[in-house]
N, C-alpha and C positions, 0 to 999 in steps of 0.2 A: 728709269728705275733709280731709286736712290742707292748710295754707296753700301749701306747697311743690308739691302736686298742683294745687292751684287755679292758681298761677303758671304752671305748665308748661302747663295747658288754655288757659289766656287767650293764650299766647305762640302756641300752635299754631293758635288759632282766629281770633284778631282780624282778620288780613288778608283771611279769608274772609267776614266780616260786611259785606258791601256787594253791592249790585246796581246795575244799571244800568237807568234806565227812559226809554224813547225813544216820542216820539208817532209815529203811523202816518199817512201822507197819505191823506186822504179817509176817515178813520174817527175816531170820538171814543175809541176804545180805545187802550190804550197797550201796548207791547211790553216786556216785563222779561227781562233776561238774567243769567246767573250764579246762576239760582235754586238749583240743586241744591248747589252749594258753600256756598251761604249757609245752606240747611237742614240741611246736616250739620253746619257748625259751631253752628248752633243746638243741635241734638240733643246735640252733645259738651258743650255748655254746662250741661245740665239736672243732671247729677250734682253740680256744684258747689253747688246749692242757692241761688245768688244770682242776681238779675236774673230771678226767677221770674215777674214782671208781665209784662214784656216777652216773654219766652220763650212764655208761656202765650198772649198775644195773637198772636204771630206764628204760632204752631203751630195755631192755631184757623182760619187763613184756608184754607178746604179748596181754594177755587180753585187756589191756588198750591201748597199742601203736597201735595195728590192727584195733581199733575201730574208726569209722570216725565221730561218734556223739560227742558231747561235753558234754553231761551228760550220763553217763552209770552207770550200776549195775553189782558189783563184788562181790566175796565171802568176808568177813569181813578182812581175813588176807591178802589179796591181796591189798585191800583197805589201810588197816593200815599199811603195808610195804612201800607201795608207798608213802603214805602221809608222813611217819617219814624219809624216804630217801629223799624226795624232799624237807622237811623243813631243813634237815641238809644241802644239798645243798645250799638252800637260805641263811641260816646262816653263812656259808663259804664264800659264793660269796660277801656277804653283808660287811663282815669284811675285804676281800681282797680288795674291792673296797674303803673302808675307808683308808685303807694303801696306795693305789695308788693315791687317791685324794690328801693325805697329802704328798706323795713322788714326785710326777710330778705335782700337782696342776691342776687348769683348763687350757686350752687350749686357747691361744689369738687368736681371729677370724680373725686377720690380718697375720696370720703366716703360713708357709707352713712346710709340712715335706720333708725332702730330703733323699734319700737312696743313697749312694756311690755305683759305679758299683762294680761288685763283683770280686774278686781275687787281689786286689791291695796291694803292699807292702806299706809301711809307707810313703816313699816319694811320691809315685803315689797318696795315698790319700791326703797327704799335698797339692800337685799340684791341684788335684781336687778340693778341698775347696777353693784355692787361685783363681782358674779359676771362681768358681762359685761367690765368693766374688767380682771378677772383673766385671763380667756381670751385677750383681745386682746393684753395686754401679754406673756403667755407665750409666744405665737407670732409677733407682729409685729414686736416690739423686738428686731430679730435684723439683723446685717449683710447677711444675704442678700436681706431684704426692704427694708431702709432704712425702716421704717415709724416713724410717731410717732403717738401716740393724743392727740387734742384733741376736746374737747366744744365743738361749733361752736355748739349752742343748744338750746333746745326749741321744738317747733312749738306756737304758741300755740292754745288751746283743744283741744288732744289730747294723747294718752300718747306721742307721736313725740318723739324726740331725735336729733340730727344729730351724726355723729361722724366727724372728719377721721381717714383713716388714714394719710395723709404720702406715700405713692407709688403708682405703678401695681403694683409688685412686691407691695406689701403687700395692696393690694385685689385683686390678682388671687389670692395665696394664701388670703386670707380666703374668696373666692368659691369656690375649691376646697373649703374645710372645710364651707361650706354644702351644696355639691353631694354631699360625702360624707353629710352629714345625709340627704338626699333619696334618695340612692341605697339607702343602708341601709333607709329607711323603705319605699321601695319594694320592695325585697326582703322585707322583713317582711310586707308586704301579700300577695306572691306565696306566702309560707311559710305564712300563715294561710289561705290558700285550700287550700292541700294539707292542713293539719290539719283544716279543716272536711271535706274529703273522706274523711280517716281516721276521722273520728266518725261519719260516716254509713253506714259499712260494718261489717258484722258481723265482728268479728276477736276472737281471743283476748286477754286482757289484756295478756300479754307481748309478743305481736305489736304489738298497739296502742302499748305503752309503747317498744318498740323503734323503731317508725315515728317516733312522736313525738320521740324523742332523735335519731334520723338527721336530722329535719328542724332540730332545734334546733343541731345540729353544721353543718349546711349555712348556716345564717344566721351563725353565729359565724366559720366560715370565710370567708365572703364578706366580711363586717364586717372581718376582718383583711388581707385581701387588698387591700380597698380603702384601709384606714388605711396600709398600707404604701407605698401611691402617693404619699403625703403625706410620708414619712420620709426622711431623708438618712443622712449618715455620723456626725452628732454625736448620740452616746447621750443626753446630757444635754438637748439641745433636743427630741430625740424624745419624751423622756418627758414633756416640757412641752407638746408638741402632743398626745399621748394624753390628757393630762388636761384640755386646753381642748377636744378633741372631745367629751370625756365632759360636759363643762360646757355645751358648745353644746347637745348634745342635750337635756339637762335643761331648759335655758331654753326651746329651741323646743318641747319636748313641752309646756310649760306655757302656750304661746300666744304667746311673743316672736316678731315679725315683723321680716324685714329686708329692706330694698330698697335697691339700688344709686342712686347719683347719676344724675339724668337726662342728664347730659353724660358718663357713663362709657362706654367702648367697648361696642359692641352685643354682643359675644360674652361679655362680663361681665355685661351686664343680663339675658342669657338664664340665666347659670348661677344666677341667684337666682330664678328661676322654678320653683315644685315642678311635678312630674310630674302630668300628669292624672289617674292612677290614685290618687295620694295626696289630691287635691281631692275626687275622687268619693267617697272613704272619708270625708273631714272631714265632706261633706255628709250623708251617710247617718247618721254618728255624731250631727251636729247634729239630725236629723230624730227619730232614736230619743230623744235626749234630751228634746226638745221633747214627745214622745208620752207618755214617761213621766212628765214634769211635769204633762201635762193629765190622766193617768190618776190622779195622786195627788191632783190637786185635785177629781177627781170623786169620788174615795173619800171625801174629807173632807167 
């Protein structure tokens, strides 16, 4: 997980990392309040891979974890230990968040996070960043978007870099480019499903070829229609946009990932999310690759 993600998780959860413990008149047990929100916050911290000692200890307290109510009664030793461990976790998390806020600062709402494809050597990484810079400059350095392209920094310990786009208009247009990629990919999945049906039916070769050509034309027509939604009246700028869309496709097909700023408008955040159909295809492809690698290893 990149540092920017950890920063956001801590920001979202710290206030919930607390409970109230009260004594009960006439009983040795104690009453704990706000347990559910505390447990949800603890679970949210697990993917960060930090504070695992406290998290493991807290989630092992079955009397609290397995209880579905927000207010519960437990023995005093259980309540005290849980409270002390949670307080320690909250203190450490708060301190770490202060360090992160000082180290990486607040995120520009007009910025994007870009993860380079895996397994690149130094030259390939440099070429990928150059291609990314080319497609951004060709499309966003335009009076209509009033964009500026700036490198905000690299996320330490990962392959993420943060790039400022300079304006809401530039971020919005780039999100539309990413959506174009996802829509065409989704249509491609649909077309491939139709091709699979054609392959399984007994047909004459010329008929099969005709159907496959029709499916190819369907995808190309759809791609042209979707691309035209991004074009304007300036022919020169339109050519730059077309080239940039092709370059974006090449980079994302290689594994480039793009995320908007956490402070970007919600509708823009959603536009960077791939459709569920594409994610399912990715998972199937990954499973097939793993199976093929396993088969090859077995043969060797």
